[in-house]
N, C-alpha and C positions, 0 to 999 in steps of 0.2 A: 378406525381400527376395526377389523373384522372379528367375528366371534372366535375363530381359530387363533388369530393373533393374540386375542385377549387371554385365551387358555394358556398359550406358551409364555405370555408375559407374567402370569401368576405362578408358574412352576418354580422359578428361582426363589421367590419369596416363601413358597410352601416348603421347599427343601431347606432353606435357611432357618425357618421357624422350627422345623423338625429337629435340625441339628442343635439349635439353642435349647430346645426342650430336653434333648438327650443329655446335653452338658449340664443343665441345671439339675435334672433328676438323678442322673447317674454320677455326676461329678467327673473330675478329670484325674486327680491324684489317686482317689480311692477306687476308681473303676477297674474292673478286670480287663484283661487284654481284649476280649471280645467286645466289651463296651467301648473301648478306645478306638478300635477299628471301625465300629459302627458310627461313632461320632465323626471320624475322619472321612468315612465314606459319604455321609450326608453333607458335610461341608464341601467336599470335592464336587458332589453332584450340584450343590447350589452354585458353586463357582462356574462349573461347566455350563449349566443351564443359562446362567446370566451371560456368558460369553457367546453362546450360540443363539441367543435371543435375536429375532429379526430386528428388533428395535436398536440393537447395538452392533451386531456383526454386519447388518445390511446397511449401516450408515456410510455415507460416502467418504467420511474422514476417518473411518475405523482403521486402526493399524493393520498392516499386512500380516497375515498369519493368525489373527485373533480367533477366527473360526476354528483353525487347526488346534490351537491351544484349548479351546472350549471342548471339542470332541475328545481330546486327550484327557481332559479333566473329568468328563463324563465316564470314560472308560476306567479311569483311575478310581472313581467313586464306586463303580460296580465291582472292581477287583477288591477294594477294601471291604465291601459288604460280604463278598464271597469269603474273604479271609476270616471275617467275624463268624460266619456260619461254620467254618472249619474248626474254630475254637469252641463254639457252643455245641456242635455236633461232632461226629467222627470226621477227622481230616479226610479230604477227598483228593484224588489225583488231579493233576492239571495245574500245579502251582506255578510252574515256569510259564505256561501259556497265559495265565491270568496276570502274572507279574509283567510280562513283556507286551501284553495287548495295548496298554495306553501309549507306550512309546512308538510301537509299530503303527498304530492308528493315527497318531499325531503326525508322524513323519510321512506316512503314505498319503494322508489328506493334503499335506503341504505340497507334495510332489504332483498331485492331481488337481491342483486348483485351476489349471487351465481347462479342465474338463469337468464341469459341475456335475454332470450325470454320473461319471465314474466315481468322483469323490463321494457323492451321496450314496451310491451303491456300496462303496467300501465301508462307510459309516454304518449303514444298516446291517451289513453282513457281520461285521466285527461285533457290534453291540448286540445283534441277534444271537451270535454264538455265546456271548457272555450271559445274556438272559437265559439261554438254554442251559448253560452250566450252573447258573444259580438255581434253576428249576430242578436239576439233577441233585444238587446238594440238599434241597428242601424235601426231595422225595425219598431219598434213602434213609434207612433207620438211623436214629441218633444215639448218643451216648447215655442220655438220661431220659428214659421213657418207661413208665411215667415217673414223675418226680414230685414227691410230697403232695400228691393230689393235683398237680399241674402237669398235664401231658404236653410234650413238645409238639404233638400233632396239631394242637390248636393254633399255635403261632406259625407252624410250618404251612398250615392250610391258608392262613392269612398271606403268607409270603407267596404261595403259589397263585393265589387270587390276584396278587399285585403283578407278578412276573409274566404269567401266561398271556394276558391281554397285550402287554407291551411287546412280547415276542411275536405275537400274531400281527400287531400293527407294523412293526419295523419290517417284517418279512413281506407283508402286503405292499408296503411302500417300495421295498427293493424290487419286488416283482413288477410293479407298474413302471418303475424306472427302466428296468432291463427291457421291458416290452416297448419302450418308447412312447408310452401313453400316460404322461403325467396327469394327475387329477387332484382336485382339492379334497376329496373325501378321505384318502389315506392320511393326509396331514391332520384332518379333523379327528379321525379315529385315533391317531397317535397322541394328539393333545388330550383327548378324553381318557385314554389309557394311562397317560402320565399323571393326570389328576387323581385317578383311582389308585395308582401305585403309591403316590406320596401320601394319600389319605390312609392307606393300610400299612405303610412302612413303619410309621411311628409306633402304633400299638404292637406290631410284630416284634420290633427290636426291643421294646421295653419288656415284653413277656419273655423273650429269649434271655435277656440279661437277668431278669428275676429268677429264671430257672437255674442259671449258672450260679447265682448268689446262693440259692437254696442248696445246691449241690455242695458248695464250699462250706456252708454252715453245717450241713449234715456230716461232712467229714471231720469237722472240728468237734462236734458234739457226739461222735460215735453212734450216729443214727444211720441205719441203712436207707439209702436214698430212694430205693424202689418201694419199700413197704412202710417206712416210717417207724419200724421197730428197732430195738437195740441191735447193733451188729454183733457178730460172733465174739470178737475180742472183748467188747464191753460186757457182753452177757457172762463170759467166763470170769471177768473181774468182779462183777456185782454178785455173782453166785457165791463168792468166798464169804461175803458178809452174811448172806442168808443161811449158808451152811453152818457158819460159826454161831449164829443166833439160835438155830434149831438145836445144836448140840448143847449150848449153854443152858437153855431152858427145857431141854429134853422134849422137844416138840417134833412131831412127824413132818417130814418134808419129802416131796416126790418130784421127779422130773418126767415130763411127758414130751415125747418127740413125735412130730407130725410131718407128713409128706403127702402132697397131692398125688393122686393116682393117675397114671397114663397121661401125664402132662405133655410128654414129647409127642405122643400120637395125636393128641388134640391140637398141638401147635402145628404139626405138619399138615393138618386138614384145614387150618383156618389162617387168618391174616397174620402178618409177621409179628405184631405186637400182642398176640393173644396171651402168650405165656406171662408176659409182664403184667397184663391186666388181671389174669387169674391169680397170680401171686399177691398182687396188691389187694385184691378182693378178699382172698383168704386171710391175709394179715389183718385186714379191717375186721373180719369176723372174730379172729382171735382176740383182738383188742377189746371188742365189744362184749365178749362172753367170758373172759377171764375175770377172776375175782380181784378186788382191790387189794394190793399188797403182793400179788403174784408178779413174777418177772417173765416177760415174753421177749423173744428175740429171734432173729433170723440167723440160724447156725451156719448157713452157707448153701448156695444153690437153691434147691426147692425144699430145703429142710428147715423146720421151725422147732423151737423149744419153749416150753412153759414150765418154769420152776415154781411149784406150788407150796407155799409156806402153810404150816398148821393143817396139813392135808389129811383128812379122814380117809379111810379105805375106799369109800364110795366117791371121793372127790374127782379122780380122773375120769371115771365113767360118767359122772354128771356133766363135766366139762365137755366130754366127747359128744354126749347127746345134744347139748346146747349148740355146739359148733355144727353138727350135722343138720340140725333144724334150721339154723341161720343160713348155712350154705345152700340148703335145698330151696329156701325162699328167695335168696338174693341172686344166685348164679344164673338161673333161667331168665330172670328179669334184666340183669345187667350184662350178661355175656351170651345169652341165648343158647346155653348148654348147661347140662347138669354136671356138677363137680363132686368128686368123692375124695376121701383121704384115708390113709392108713395111719395108725398111731401105736406107739408102744410106750410103756411107762415103767419106772423103777422107783423103789423107795430107798431113801438114804439109810445106809447100814453103818454100824459102829466102825468097821474096818475101812471104810471108804477114805481115800486120801484127798479127794476133792471132786470137783464136777466131772473130771475125766472118767473116773470109775463109774459114777452114776450114769453118765451119758452112754458109756459102753454097754451097760446092761439094758438101758432103755432102747438103744438102737438095735440090740439083739432082739428085743421083743417086737420092734417095728418090722424087722426083717421077717420074723415069724408071721406077723399079720399080713405082710405082702405075699409070702409064700402060701398062706392059707386062703388066698383069694381076694385080698385087698378089701378096702372099704370097711375095716373093722379095727377095734382096739384090742391089744393084748398086753398082758402084764409080764414082767420078768418071771422066770421060773421060781416057784416057791411062794408066790404072792397070789392070793385069790382076788379076782376082780370084784 
């Protein structure tokens, strides 16, 4: 057995081992839809690799059409993995093409068995197109970016590292076949690319599945998946308790509303995920600088709120200064750009019916801060900062 044949002989075992690990770690009944498609994809790849293995399909007594069934199973595995990516990320166009590719490839290969060169070229072109479409799915922005400290960019980069060498290898083999110059090195290159792809596929799929699980848990616990802060609905519900306690014990309470300045402009000048990273960084600074017992949340879009219990008159200004110092230190180091924010705050009044009245006055102060030139804190009218 040559080194290249040994590489291809190991591929089915690696794919099967990866599928079993996914089933054990993710489970079957409790797995989300993306996890189940990933498991089916790896199982189908293991079956296809076993059927197209030279040790089996090249055997003199191998059943007719065994190789065609193998390439169809390979195509089916790639389609299943693409379907999993569509569930973990934003769904991509091309569902009909990916769904019909296995059937068309299997049937086309069976019809071209009398011409091995044409059959091999068909395999390479169809699988190459599927690899390319997987690469497109991994390149475009996703639904959860970043998610609870785990960015989808990490596992998408693993996926691209697995897919692109395979795409190059199959296109290289197709080109050599079309030129009528078969050589051993394209097959060796494909074997090495397959080994790399299966090595990276398992951690990629596990990281992607973990991201989806974290997103589902965040929705159940009313945590904003981007920032890790309380979402707007939960912020409003929890504010009822803080307002009731402040009134019961006659304690001061204030709401501070904050918003990053010029985020749309900065986003247009930089990479596609910049706004998400900036919001996550700002939320992290808010969490680190707010006092124990305060309530912080993402009110929606680029806007955040901090409900400050037992708030002295200098409390909002002190928090504002701490936040600006933290942002000045962290933003250039982590985002390579300076970030600024505007803020407004309001104090709870006896006539306030709830958080909506308090928020309205705090947002009015925020708008005044933005009109005054941004990068500053302003209080509601009648309150001295």
